[in-house]
N, CA, C and O atoms as CSV, one atom per row, in Angstrom:
chain,resi,resn,atom,element,x,y,z
A,1,UNK,N,N,-31.588,5.192,27.132
A,1,UNK,CA,C,-31.849,5.035,26.064
A,1,UNK,C,C,-30.841,5.071,24.404
A,1,UNK,O,O,-30.762,4.530,23.302
A,2,UNK,N,N,-30.220,6.157,25.287
A,2,UNK,CA,C,-28.779,6.556,24.142
A,2,UNK,C,C,-27.888,5.787,24.504
A,2,UNK,O,O,-27.637,5.169,23.469
A,3,UNK,N,N,-27.129,5.342,25.412
A,3,UNK,CA,C,-26.502,4.230,25.545
A,3,UNK,C,C,-26.936,3.279,24.453
A,3,UNK,O,O,-26.274,2.944,23.471
A,4,UNK,N,N,-28.392,2.825,24.850
A,4,UNK,CA,C,-28.550,1.703,23.881
A,4,UNK,C,C,-28.535,1.882,22.302
A,4,UNK,O,O,-28.459,1.139,21.323
A,5,UNK,N,N,-28.656,3.345,22.567
A,5,UNK,CA,C,-29.027,3.395,20.484
A,5,UNK,C,C,-27.290,3.155,20.558
A,5,UNK,O,O,-26.846,2.490,19.622
A,6,UNK,N,N,-26.324,3.619,21.542
A,6,UNK,CA,C,-24.422,3.701,20.668
A,6,UNK,C,C,-24.394,2.784,20.893
A,6,UNK,O,O,-25.503,2.956,20.385
A,7,UNK,N,N,-24.235,1.309,21.304
A,7,UNK,CA,C,-23.835,-0.146,21.887
A,7,UNK,C,C,-24.774,-0.215,20.170
A,7,UNK,O,O,-23.877,0.098,19.386
A,8,UNK,N,N,-26.072,-0.464,19.315
A,8,UNK,CA,C,-26.215,-0.828,18.472
A,8,UNK,C,C,-25.452,-0.620,17.716
A,8,UNK,O,O,-24.881,-1.548,17.143
A,9,UNK,N,N,-25.053,1.250,17.334
A,9,UNK,CA,C,-24.282,2.217,16.118
A,9,UNK,C,C,-22.594,0.783,16.727
A,9,UNK,O,O,-22.266,-0.130,15.970
A,10,UNK,N,N,-22.349,0.863,17.212
A,10,UNK,CA,C,-20.768,0.206,17.494
A,10,UNK,C,C,-21.101,-1.674,16.920
A,10,UNK,O,O,-20.513,-2.467,16.184
A,11,UNK,N,N,-22.133,-1.696,17.610
A,11,UNK,CA,C,-22.530,-3.895,16.902
A,11,UNK,C,C,-22.312,-3.002,15.533
A,11,UNK,O,O,-21.249,-3.014,14.913
A,12,UNK,N,N,-23.285,-2.348,15.207
A,12,UNK,CA,C,-23.382,-2.629,13.471
A,12,UNK,C,C,-22.223,-1.888,12.915
A,12,UNK,O,O,-21.322,-2.708,12.740
A,13,UNK,N,N,-21.912,-0.901,12.622
A,13,UNK,CA,C,-20.000,-0.895,12.430
A,13,UNK,C,C,-19.434,-1.583,12.668
A,13,UNK,O,O,-18.565,-1.398,11.817
A,14,UNK,N,N,-18.939,-2.822,13.500
A,14,UNK,CA,C,-17.957,-3.393,14.133
A,14,UNK,C,C,-18.736,-4.533,12.932
A,14,UNK,O,O,-18.003,-5.033,12.078
A,15,UNK,N,N,-20.033,-4.832,12.948
A,15,UNK,CA,C,-19.616,-6.197,11.482
A,15,UNK,C,C,-19.933,-5.441,10.748
A,15,UNK,O,O,-20.554,-6.217,10.022
A,16,UNK,N,N,-20.085,-4.153,10.104
A,16,UNK,CA,C,-20.180,-3.853,8.910
A,16,UNK,C,C,-17.792,-4.175,8.441
A,16,UNK,O,O,-17.041,-4.822,7.711
A,17,UNK,N,N,-17.783,-3.240,9.439
A,17,UNK,CA,C,-16.064,-3.843,9.313
A,17,UNK,C,C,-15.216,-4.733,9.136
A,17,UNK,O,O,-14.102,-4.650,8.620
A,18,UNK,N,N,-16.118,-6.210,9.876
A,18,UNK,CA,C,-15.550,-7.956,9.562
A,18,UNK,C,C,-15.353,-7.697,8.066
A,18,UNK,O,O,-14.376,-7.475,7.350
A,19,UNK,N,N,-17.314,-7.871,7.790
A,19,UNK,CA,C,-17.634,-7.853,6.452
A,19,UNK,C,C,-16.613,-7.524,5.778
A,19,UNK,O,O,-15.707,-8.318,5.525
A,20,UNK,N,N,-16.638,-6.143,5.352
A,20,UNK,CA,C,-15.629,-5.286,4.649
A,20,UNK,C,C,-13.926,-6.727,4.985
A,20,UNK,O,O,-13.423,-7.592,4.268
A,21,UNK,N,N,-13.778,-6.472,5.719
A,21,UNK,CA,C,-12.089,-6.742,6.023
A,21,UNK,C,C,-12.551,-8.426,5.073
A,21,UNK,O,O,-11.705,-8.578,4.190
A,22,UNK,N,N,-13.117,-9.063,5.065
A,22,UNK,CA,C,-13.465,-9.917,5.160
A,22,UNK,C,C,-13.134,-10.587,3.452
A,22,UNK,O,O,-12.599,-11.527,2.863
A,23,UNK,N,N,-14.069,-9.035,3.192
A,23,UNK,CA,C,-14.041,-9.105,2.104
A,23,UNK,C,C,-12.789,-8.711,0.630
A,23,UNK,O,O,-12.610,-9.079,-0.532
A,24,UNK,N,N,-12.308,-7.959,1.412
A,24,UNK,CA,C,-11.006,-7.324,1.320
A,24,UNK,C,C,-9.777,-8.918,0.824
A,24,UNK,O,O,-8.943,-9.282,-0.005
A,25,UNK,N,N,-10.631,-9.419,2.270
A,25,UNK,CA,C,-8.835,-10.284,1.745
A,25,UNK,C,C,-9.626,-11.381,0.729
A,25,UNK,O,O,-8.923,-11.862,-0.160
A,26,UNK,N,N,-11.034,-11.808,0.798
A,26,UNK,CA,C,-11.376,-12.773,-0.827
A,26,UNK,C,C,-10.728,-11.823,-1.524
A,26,UNK,O,O,-10.495,-12.279,-2.644
A,27,UNK,N,N,-10.375,-10.866,-1.427
A,27,UNK,CA,C,-10.493,-10.122,-3.464
A,27,UNK,C,C,-9.239,-10.727,-3.606
A,27,UNK,O,O,-8.802,-11.588,-4.371
A,28,UNK,N,N,-8.521,-9.737,-2.216
A,28,UNK,CA,C,-6.689,-10.096,-2.287
A,28,UNK,C,C,-6.399,-11.779,-2.752
A,28,UNK,O,O,-5.837,-12.171,-3.774
A,29,UNK,N,N,-6.904,-12.480,-1.792
A,29,UNK,CA,C,-6.369,-13.931,-1.959
A,29,UNK,C,C,-6.220,-14.324,-3.850
A,29,UNK,O,O,-5.232,-14.626,-4.519
A,30,UNK,N,N,-8.064,-14.097,-4.327
A,30,UNK,CA,C,-8.177,-14.557,-5.539
A,30,UNK,C,C,-7.610,-13.429,-6.386
A,30,UNK,O,O,-6.900,-14.023,-7.198
A,31,UNK,N,N,-7.548,-12.373,-6.595
A,31,UNK,CA,C,-5.985,-11.415,-6.853
A,31,UNK,C,C,-4.845,-11.957,-7.374
A,31,UNK,O,O,-4.400,-11.737,-8.501
A,32,UNK,N,N,-4.219,-12.918,-6.246
A,32,UNK,CA,C,-2.958,-13.068,-6.038
A,32,UNK,C,C,-2.769,-14.249,-6.427
A,32,UNK,O,O,-1.611,-14.624,-6.607
A,33,UNK,N,N,-3.724,-15.017,-6.626
A,33,UNK,CA,C,-4.012,-16.323,-6.575
A,33,UNK,C,C,-2.868,-17.342,-8.441
A,33,UNK,O,O,-2.621,-16.786,-9.512
A,34,UNK,N,N,-2.615,-18.380,-8.154
A,34,UNK,CA,C,-1.818,-17.948,-9.541
A,34,UNK,C,C,-3.167,-18.573,-10.753
A,34,UNK,O,O,-3.890,-19.544,-10.535
A,35,UNK,N,N,-3.204,-17.521,-12.244
A,35,UNK,CA,C,-3.739,-18.348,-12.959
A,35,UNK,C,C,-3.917,-19.192,-13.731
A,35,UNK,O,O,-5.060,-19.582,-13.966
């Protein structure tokens, strides 16, 4: 039970980190694009 909960939390954190990294990547790309 505890192991399953820990695994779920890890998966959610990884998913959140990937989405955050992609958002930052796009913000960085758009910000640096020539106007």
